[in-house]
KOLGUDREN-330322 format. One record per residue: x, y, z of N, C-alpha, C in turn; residue number from 1; chain. Coordinates in steps of 0.05 Angstrom, whole numbers, m for minus. Layout:
residues N
+--------+--------+--------+--------+--------+--------+--------+--------+--------+-----+-----+
:    n_u :    n_v :    n_w :   ca_u :   ca_v :   ca_w :    c_u :    c_v :    c_w : seq : mol :
+--------+--------+--------+--------+--------+--------+--------+--------+--------+-----+-----+
:      X :      Y :      Z :      X :      Y :      Z :      X :      Y :      Z : NUM :   A :
...
+--------+--------+--------+--------+--------+--------+--------+--------+--------+-----+-----+
***
This chain:
residues 154
+--------+--------+--------+--------+--------+--------+--------+--------+--------+-----+-----+
:    n_u :    n_v :    n_w :   ca_u :   ca_v :   ca_w :    c_u :    c_v :    c_w : seq : mol :
+--------+--------+--------+--------+--------+--------+--------+--------+--------+-----+-----+
:  m2887 :  m1400 :  m2292 :  m2894 :  m1426 :  m2302 :  m2911 :  m1440 :  m2281 :   1 :   A :
:  m2930 :  m1455 :  m2291 :  m2947 :  m1471 :  m2274 :  m2941 :  m1501 :  m2279 :   2 :   A :
:  m2937 :  m1516 :  m2258 :  m2932 :  m1545 :  m2261 :  m2951 :  m1560 :  m2243 :   3 :   A :
:  m2957 :  m1585 :  m2251 :  m2975 :  m1602 :  m2235 :  m2968 :  m1631 :  m2239 :   4 :   A :
:  m2975 :  m1647 :  m2219 :  m2972 :  m1676 :  m2220 :  m2993 :  m1687 :  m2201 :   5 :   A :
:  m3014 :  m1699 :  m2212 :  m3036 :  m1710 :  m2197 :  m3038 :  m1740 :  m2202 :   6 :   A :
:  m3045 :  m1755 :  m2182 :  m3048 :  m1784 :  m2184 :  m3076 :  m1792 :  m2175 :   7 :   A :
:  m3086 :  m1813 :  m2187 :  m3112 :  m1823 :  m2179 :  m3115 :  m1852 :  m2186 :   8 :   A :
:  m3128 :  m1867 :  m2169 :  m3134 :  m1895 :  m2175 :  m3162 :  m1896 :  m2188 :   9 :   A :
:  m3164 :  m1909 :  m2211 :  m3189 :  m1911 :  m2225 :  m3198 :  m1940 :  m2225 :  10 :   A :
:  m3223 :  m1945 :  m2217 :  m3233 :  m1973 :  m2217 :  m3242 :  m1982 :  m2244 :  11 :   A :
:  m3221 :  m1986 :  m2261 :  m3226 :  m1995 :  m2289 :  m3200 :  m2008 :  m2299 :  12 :   A :
:  m3203 :  m2026 :  m2318 :  m3180 :  m2040 :  m2330 :  m3163 :  m2019 :  m2345 :  13 :   A :
:  m3137 :  m2023 :  m2345 :  m3119 :  m2004 :  m2359 :  m3126 :  m2000 :  m2388 :  14 :   A :
:  m3134 :  m2021 :  m2402 :  m3141 :  m2019 :  m2430 :  m3166 :  m2001 :  m2434 :  15 :   A :
:  m3185 :  m2003 :  m2416 :  m3209 :  m1987 :  m2417 :  m3202 :  m1958 :  m2414 :  16 :   A :
:  m3184 :  m1951 :  m2395 :  m3176 :  m1924 :  m2391 :  m3160 :  m1914 :  m2415 :  17 :   A :
:  m3141 :  m1930 :  m2424 :  m3124 :  m1922 :  m2446 :  m3140 :  m1916 :  m2472 :  18 :   A :
:  m3161 :  m1931 :  m2476 :  m3178 :  m1927 :  m2499 :  m3189 :  m1899 :  m2501 :  19 :   A :
:  m3193 :  m1886 :  m2478 :  m3203 :  m1858 :  m2478 :  m3183 :  m1838 :  m2490 :  20 :   A :
:  m3157 :  m1846 :  m2490 :  m3136 :  m1828 :  m2501 :  m3131 :  m1832 :  m2530 :  21 :   A :
:  m3145 :  m1850 :  m2543 :  m3142 :  m1855 :  m2572 :  m3158 :  m1834 :  m2587 :  22 :   A :
:  m3149 :  m1829 :  m2612 :  m3161 :  m1808 :  m2628 :  m3191 :  m1810 :  m2630 :  23 :   A :
:  m3202 :  m1834 :  m2633 :  m3231 :  m1837 :  m2636 :  m3247 :  m1828 :  m2612 :  24 :   A :
:  m3234 :  m1828 :  m2588 :  m3248 :  m1823 :  m2563 :  m3239 :  m1798 :  m2548 :  25 :   A :
:  m3219 :  m1784 :  m2558 :  m3206 :  m1763 :  m2542 :  m3226 :  m1741 :  m2535 :  26 :   A :
:  m3246 :  m1736 :  m2553 :  m3265 :  m1714 :  m2547 :  m3284 :  m1721 :  m2524 :  27 :   A :
:  m3285 :  m1747 :  m2516 :  m3301 :  m1755 :  m2493 :  m3289 :  m1744 :  m2467 :  28 :   A :
:  m3262 :  m1742 :  m2467 :  m3249 :  m1732 :  m2443 :  m3239 :  m1704 :  m2446 :  29 :   A :
:  m3241 :  m1693 :  m2470 :  m3234 :  m1665 :  m2476 :  m3257 :  m1653 :  m2492 :  30 :   A :
:  m3279 :  m1648 :  m2479 :  m3303 :  m1639 :  m2493 :  m3301 :  m1611 :  m2506 :  31 :   A :
:  m3281 :  m1595 :  m2499 :  m3278 :  m1569 :  m2511 :  m3263 :  m1571 :  m2537 :  32 :   A :
:  m3253 :  m1595 :  m2544 :  m3240 :  m1598 :  m2570 :  m3261 :  m1599 :  m2592 :  33 :   A :
:  m3260 :  m1580 :  m2610 :  m3279 :  m1579 :  m2633 :  m3269 :  m1598 :  m2655 :  34 :   A :
:  m3242 :  m1600 :  m2657 :  m3230 :  m1616 :  m2678 :  m3205 :  m1629 :  m2668 :  35 :   A :
:  m3200 :  m1654 :  m2676 :  m3176 :  m1668 :  m2669 :  m3169 :  m1685 :  m2693 :  36 :   A :
:  m3150 :  m1677 :  m2709 :  m3144 :  m1690 :  m2734 :  m3115 :  m1697 :  m2737 :  37 :   A :
:  m3109 :  m1722 :  m2743 :  m3081 :  m1731 :  m2747 :  m3071 :  m1719 :  m2773 :  38 :   A :
:  m3047 :  m1706 :  m2772 :  m3036 :  m1694 :  m2796 :  m3009 :  m1706 :  m2804 :  39 :   A :
:  m2997 :  m1721 :  m2786 :  m2970 :  m1732 :  m2792 :  m2966 :  m1758 :  m2775 :  40 :   A :
:  m2956 :  m1779 :  m2788 :  m2950 :  m1805 :  m2776 :  m2976 :  m1819 :  m2767 :  41 :   A :
:  m2973 :  m1838 :  m2749 :  m2996 :  m1852 :  m2737 :  m2999 :  m1843 :  m2709 :  42 :   A :
:  m3023 :  m1846 :  m2698 :  m3029 :  m1835 :  m2671 :  m3012 :  m1849 :  m2650 :  43 :   A :
:  m3002 :  m1873 :  m2655 :  m2987 :  m1888 :  m2635 :  m2957 :  m1886 :  m2639 :  44 :   A :
:  m2948 :  m1865 :  m2652 :  m2919 :  m1861 :  m2658 :  m2909 :  m1835 :  m2645 :  45 :   A :
:  m2884 :  m1836 :  m2636 :  m2870 :  m1812 :  m2628 :  m2867 :  m1795 :  m2653 :  46 :   A :
:  m2872 :  m1770 :  m2651 :  m2871 :  m1752 :  m2674 :  m2898 :  m1748 :  m2688 :  47 :   A :
:  m2918 :  m1763 :  m2679 :  m2945 :  m1758 :  m2691 :  m2953 :  m1730 :  m2685 :  48 :   A :
:  m2967 :  m1718 :  m2705 :  m2977 :  m1691 :  m2701 :  m3007 :  m1690 :  m2707 :  49 :   A :
:  m3021 :  m1676 :  m2690 :  m3050 :  m1672 :  m2693 :  m3056 :  m1642 :  m2694 :  50 :   A :
:  m3074 :  m1635 :  m2711 :  m3085 :  m1608 :  m2710 :  m3109 :  m1608 :  m2692 :  51 :   A :
:  m3109 :  m1591 :  m2672 :  m3131 :  m1589 :  m2654 :  m3143 :  m1561 :  m2655 :  52 :   A :
:  m3169 :  m1560 :  m2652 :  m3183 :  m1534 :  m2649 :  m3198 :  m1536 :  m2623 :  53 :   A :
:  m3193 :  m1517 :  m2605 :  m3203 :  m1517 :  m2578 :  m3221 :  m1493 :  m2574 :  54 :   A :
:  m3244 :  m1497 :  m2561 :  m3262 :  m1475 :  m2556 :  m3258 :  m1465 :  m2527 :  55 :   A :
:  m3252 :  m1439 :  m2525 :  m3250 :  m1426 :  m2499 :  m3271 :  m1403 :  m2500 :  56 :   A :
:  m3294 :  m1409 :  m2488 :  m3316 :  m1389 :  m2490 :  m3325 :  m1387 :  m2519 :  57 :   A :
:  m3325 :  m1363 :  m2530 :  m3333 :  m1359 :  m2557 :  m3309 :  m1360 :  m2577 :  58 :   A :
:  m3285 :  m1362 :  m2566 :  m3261 :  m1362 :  m2582 :  m3252 :  m1390 :  m2589 :  59 :   A :
:  m3242 :  m1393 :  m2613 :  m3230 :  m1419 :  m2622 :  m3201 :  m1415 :  m2626 :  60 :   A :
:  m3185 :  m1434 :  m2616 :  m3156 :  m1433 :  m2620 :  m3148 :  m1459 :  m2635 :  61 :   A :
:  m3132 :  m1457 :  m2656 :  m3123 :  m1480 :  m2671 :  m3092 :  m1481 :  m2668 :  62 :   A :
:  m3082 :  m1505 :  m2663 :  m3053 :  m1509 :  m2658 :  m3046 :  m1538 :  m2665 :  63 :   A :
:  m3020 :  m1543 :  m2666 :  m3010 :  m1570 :  m2672 :  m2999 :  m1582 :  m2647 :  64 :   A :
:  m3008 :  m1606 :  m2641 :  m2999 :  m1622 :  m2617 :  m2981 :  m1644 :  m2627 :  65 :   A :
:  m2957 :  m1645 :  m2616 :  m2937 :  m1666 :  m2623 :  m2935 :  m1687 :  m2601 :  66 :   A :
:  m2936 :  m1712 :  m2608 :  m2931 :  m1734 :  m2589 :  m2901 :  m1737 :  m2586 :  67 :   A :
:  m2890 :  m1731 :  m2562 :  m2861 :  m1732 :  m2558 :  m2852 :  m1757 :  m2543 :  68 :   A :
:  m2871 :  m1773 :  m2532 :  m2865 :  m1799 :  m2520 :  m2890 :  m1815 :  m2522 :  69 :   A :
:  m2886 :  m1841 :  m2526 :  m2909 :  m1860 :  m2529 :  m2900 :  m1887 :  m2520 :  70 :   A :
:  m2915 :  m1899 :  m2502 :  m2909 :  m1926 :  m2493 :  m2935 :  m1941 :  m2489 :  71 :   A :
:  m2937 :  m1965 :  m2499 :  m2962 :  m1981 :  m2496 :  m2954 :  m2010 :  m2490 :  72 :   A :
:  m2951 :  m2016 :  m2464 :  m2945 :  m2043 :  m2456 :  m2969 :  m2053 :  m2439 :  73 :   A :
:  m2971 :  m2078 :  m2433 :  m2994 :  m2088 :  m2417 :  m2996 :  m2075 :  m2389 :  74 :   A :
:  m2974 :  m2068 :  m2377 :  m2975 :  m2058 :  m2350 :  m2971 :  m2027 :  m2347 :  75 :   A :
:  m2963 :  m2014 :  m2369 :  m2958 :  m1985 :  m2368 :  m2963 :  m1973 :  m2395 :  76 :   A :
:  m2977 :  m1950 :  m2395 :  m2983 :  m1935 :  m2419 :  m2974 :  m1906 :  m2414 :  77 :   A :
:  m2961 :  m1894 :  m2433 :  m2953 :  m1866 :  m2431 :  m2957 :  m1851 :  m2457 :  78 :   A :
:  m2968 :  m1827 :  m2455 :  m2970 :  m1810 :  m2478 :  m2962 :  m1782 :  m2468 :  79 :   A :
:  m2941 :  m1771 :  m2481 :  m2932 :  m1744 :  m2474 :  m2935 :  m1726 :  m2498 :  80 :   A :
:  m2946 :  m1702 :  m2493 :  m2953 :  m1684 :  m2514 :  m2940 :  m1656 :  m2509 :  81 :   A :
:  m2935 :  m1642 :  m2531 :  m2924 :  m1616 :  m2530 :  m2938 :  m1598 :  m2551 :  82 :   A :
:  m2945 :  m1574 :  m2543 :  m2956 :  m1555 :  m2563 :  m2953 :  m1526 :  m2553 :  83 :   A :
:  m2955 :  m1508 :  m2571 :  m2955 :  m1479 :  m2565 :  m2983 :  m1469 :  m2571 :  84 :   A :
:  m2995 :  m1455 :  m2552 :  m3022 :  m1445 :  m2555 :  m3022 :  m1415 :  m2558 :  85 :   A :
:  m3033 :  m1406 :  m2580 :  m3037 :  m1377 :  m2586 :  m3011 :  m1361 :  m2584 :  86 :   A :
:  m2988 :  m1373 :  m2589 :  m2962 :  m1360 :  m2587 :  m2958 :  m1348 :  m2560 :  87 :   A :
:  m2973 :  m1357 :  m2539 :  m2971 :  m1346 :  m2512 :  m2961 :  m1366 :  m2492 :  88 :   A :
:  m2969 :  m1392 :  m2496 :  m2964 :  m1413 :  m2476 :  m2951 :  m1437 :  m2489 :  89 :   A :
:  m2930 :  m1447 :  m2476 :  m2918 :  m1472 :  m2484 :  m2927 :  m1493 :  m2464 :  90 :   A :
:  m2941 :  m1514 :  m2474 :  m2954 :  m1533 :  m2457 :  m2941 :  m1561 :  m2461 :  91 :   A :
:  m2935 :  m1574 :  m2439 :  m2926 :  m1602 :  m2439 :  m2945 :  m1617 :  m2421 :  92 :   A :
:  m2955 :  m1640 :  m2432 :  m2973 :  m1657 :  m2417 :  m2963 :  m1686 :  m2418 :  93 :   A :
:  m2968 :  m1700 :  m2396 :  m2962 :  m1729 :  m2397 :  m2984 :  m1744 :  m2382 :  94 :   A :
:  m2994 :  m1764 :  m2396 :  m3014 :  m1782 :  m2385 :  m3000 :  m1809 :  m2381 :  95 :   A :
:  m3000 :  m1819 :  m2356 :  m2987 :  m1845 :  m2350 :  m3007 :  m1862 :  m2336 :  96 :   A :
:  m3011 :  m1887 :  m2347 :  m3028 :  m1906 :  m2335 :  m3011 :  m1930 :  m2326 :  97 :   A :
:  m3016 :  m1939 :  m2301 :  m3002 :  m1962 :  m2291 :  m3022 :  m1983 :  m2281 :  98 :   A :
:  m3019 :  m2007 :  m2289 :  m3037 :  m2029 :  m2281 :  m3032 :  m2036 :  m2252 :  99 :   A :
:  m3053 :  m2034 :  m2236 :  m3051 :  m2043 :  m2208 :  m3062 :  m2071 :  m2206 : 100 :   A :
:  m3085 :  m2076 :  m2219 :  m3097 :  m2102 :  m2220 :  m3114 :  m2103 :  m2246 : 101 :   A :
:  m3128 :  m2124 :  m2250 :  m3145 :  m2126 :  m2274 :  m3167 :  m2105 :  m2274 : 102 :   A :
:  m3175 :  m2095 :  m2250 :  m3197 :  m2076 :  m2248 :  m3189 :  m2049 :  m2236 : 103 :   A :
:  m3163 :  m2044 :  m2233 :  m3154 :  m2018 :  m2222 :  m3129 :  m2008 :  m2238 : 104 :   A :
:  m3130 :  m1982 :  m2243 :  m3109 :  m1969 :  m2258 :  m3101 :  m1943 :  m2243 : 105 :   A :
:  m3075 :  m1939 :  m2240 :  m3065 :  m1914 :  m2229 :  m3062 :  m1894 :  m2253 : 106 :   A :
:  m3074 :  m1871 :  m2251 :  m3073 :  m1851 :  m2271 :  m3056 :  m1828 :  m2260 : 107 :   A :
:  m3034 :  m1821 :  m2274 :  m3017 :  m1799 :  m2266 :  m3018 :  m1779 :  m2289 : 108 :   A :
:  m3026 :  m1755 :  m2282 :  m3029 :  m1733 :  m2301 :  m3010 :  m1711 :  m2292 : 109 :   A :
:  m2990 :  m1705 :  m2308 :  m2972 :  m1683 :  m2301 :  m2967 :  m1666 :  m2325 : 110 :   A :
:  m2958 :  m1642 :  m2319 :  m2952 :  m1624 :  m2341 :  m2942 :  m1597 :  m2331 : 111 :   A :
:  m2938 :  m1580 :  m2351 :  m2930 :  m1552 :  m2345 :  m2941 :  m1534 :  m2367 : 112 :   A :
:  m2945 :  m1509 :  m2359 :  m2955 :  m1488 :  m2377 :  m2937 :  m1464 :  m2372 : 113 :   A :
:  m2922 :  m1457 :  m2392 :  m2902 :  m1435 :  m2389 :  m2909 :  m1413 :  m2409 : 114 :   A :
:  m2910 :  m1388 :  m2399 :  m2914 :  m1365 :  m2416 :  m2890 :  m1362 :  m2435 : 115 :   A :
:  m2895 :  m1358 :  m2460 :  m2873 :  m1355 :  m2479 :  m2864 :  m1327 :  m2482 : 116 :   A :
:  m2879 :  m1308 :  m2471 :  m2872 :  m1280 :  m2473 :  m2885 :  m1266 :  m2449 : 117 :   A :
:  m2881 :  m1240 :  m2447 :  m2891 :  m1225 :  m2424 :  m2921 :  m1227 :  m2421 : 118 :   A :
:  m2935 :  m1225 :  m2443 :  m2965 :  m1227 :  m2442 :  m2973 :  m1255 :  m2431 : 119 :   A :
:  m2961 :  m1276 :  m2441 :  m2967 :  m1303 :  m2432 :  m2961 :  m1307 :  m2403 : 120 :   A :
:  m2937 :  m1298 :  m2394 :  m2930 :  m1300 :  m2366 :  m2949 :  m1285 :  m2348 : 121 :   A :
:  m2957 :  m1261 :  m2356 :  m2975 :  m1245 :  m2341 :  m3003 :  m1259 :  m2339 : 122 :   A :
:  m3012 :  m1270 :  m2361 :  m3038 :  m1284 :  m2361 :  m3037 :  m1308 :  m2342 : 123 :   A :
:  m3015 :  m1322 :  m2342 :  m3013 :  m1345 :  m2323 :  m3014 :  m1336 :  m2294 : 124 :   A :
:  m3000 :  m1314 :  m2288 :  m3000 :  m1304 :  m2261 :  m3028 :  m1295 :  m2253 : 125 :   A :
:  m3042 :  m1283 :  m2271 :  m3069 :  m1273 :  m2265 :  m3089 :  m1297 :  m2262 : 126 :   A :
:  m3085 :  m1318 :  m2277 :  m3103 :  m1341 :  m2276 :  m3099 :  m1356 :  m2250 : 127 :   A :
:  m3074 :  m1358 :  m2241 :  m3068 :  m1370 :  m2215 :  m3066 :  m1400 :  m2215 : 128 :   A :
:  m3052 :  m1410 :  m2195 :  m3048 :  m1439 :  m2192 :  m3074 :  m1453 :  m2184 : 129 :   A :
:  m3090 :  m1439 :  m2168 :  m3115 :  m1452 :  m2159 :  m3134 :  m1458 :  m2182 : 130 :   A :
:  m3137 :  m1439 :  m2201 :  m3153 :  m1443 :  m2224 :  m3142 :  m1465 :  m2241 : 131 :   A :
:  m3116 :  m1466 :  m2245 :  m3104 :  m1488 :  m2260 :  m3109 :  m1515 :  m2248 : 132 :   A :
:  m3107 :  m1517 :  m2221 :  m3112 :  m1543 :  m2208 :  m3141 :  m1551 :  m2210 : 133 :   A :
:  m3159 :  m1532 :  m2210 :  m3188 :  m1539 :  m2214 :  m3191 :  m1551 :  m2242 : 134 :   A :
:  m3178 :  m1540 :  m2262 :  m3179 :  m1551 :  m2289 :  m3167 :  m1579 :  m2290 : 135 :   A :
:  m3145 :  m1583 :  m2277 :  m3132 :  m1610 :  m2276 :  m3150 :  m1630 :  m2262 : 136 :   A :
:  m3162 :  m1622 :  m2240 :  m3180 :  m1641 :  m2226 :  m3205 :  m1647 :  m2241 : 137 :   A :
:  m3216 :  m1627 :  m2255 :  m3240 :  m1632 :  m2272 :  m3233 :  m1652 :  m2294 : 138 :   A :
:  m3210 :  m1649 :  m2306 :  m3201 :  m1668 :  m2327 :  m3199 :  m1696 :  m2316 : 139 :   A :
:  m3186 :  m1698 :  m2293 :  m3183 :  m1725 :  m2280 :  m3210 :  m1737 :  m2273 : 140 :   A :
:  m3228 :  m1720 :  m2263 :  m3255 :  m1730 :  m2257 :  m3269 :  m1741 :  m2281 : 141 :   A :
:  m3266 :  m1727 :  m2304 :  m3279 :  m1735 :  m2329 :  m3267 :  m1761 :  m2339 : 142 :   A :
:  m3240 :  m1764 :  m2338 :  m3227 :  m1789 :  m2346 :  m3238 :  m1812 :  m2329 : 143 :   A :
:  m3238 :  m1807 :  m2302 :  m3248 :  m1828 :  m2284 :  m3277 :  m1836 :  m2290 : 144 :   A :
:  m3294 :  m1816 :  m2292 :  m3323 :  m1823 :  m2296 :  m3328 :  m1837 :  m2323 : 145 :   A :
:  m3314 :  m1828 :  m2344 :  m3317 :  m1841 :  m2370 :  m3306 :  m1870 :  m2369 : 146 :   A :
:  m3284 :  m1874 :  m2356 :  m3272 :  m1901 :  m2354 :  m3290 :  m1919 :  m2338 : 147 :   A :
:  m3300 :  m1910 :  m2316 :  m3317 :  m1927 :  m2299 :  m3343 :  m1933 :  m2314 : 148 :   A :
:  m3354 :  m1914 :  m2328 :  m3379 :  m1918 :  m2344 :  m3373 :  m1940 :  m2366 : 149 :   A :
:  m3351 :  m1937 :  m2380 :  m3344 :  m1957 :  m2401 :  m3339 :  m1985 :  m2389 : 150 :   A :
:  m3326 :  m1985 :  m2365 :  m3320 :  m2010 :  m2352 :  m3347 :  m2025 :  m2345 : 151 :   A :
:  m3366 :  m2010 :  m2336 :  m3392 :  m2022 :  m2329 :  m3406 :  m2034 :  m2354 : 152 :   A :
:  m3402 :  m2021 :  m2377 :  m3415 :  m2029 :  m2402 :  m3399 :  m2051 :  m2416 : 153 :   A :
:  m3377 :  m2059 :  m2406 :  m3360 :  m2080 :  m2419 :  m3373 :  m2107 :  m2417 : 154 :   A :
+--------+--------+--------+--------+--------+--------+--------+--------+--------+-----+-----+
***
């Protein structure tokens, strides 16, 4: 199993950052998503389900993502997701935003990726922690750059 928890201060208002995690904008911070469609409940509810199609090279993977925790207050925002990818990996993600000031937000991104069978566990070991952390940091960089860009255009 691979686990991570990274924190970063973003020079943008919490609402500006949070807006990137809404359905209409999610592909701005997850550009490999080909499709993101709500299939059950509302996007701001625990139990909401989205069908996602993700491009990995020339391969497309489609899966259902469930929102297992959701909080939207003026000072803290949380979205926690769970999904199984290709019957190989069980993935849990949490995005937490904390208001530091009107122009600064703490972004905490944590999660885990667990192989569901021998093939999945072997693939995780071969991919390595370093590669996973590069992916985590690239995602955080993209969230930060999109938020700062939107903040400047506000």
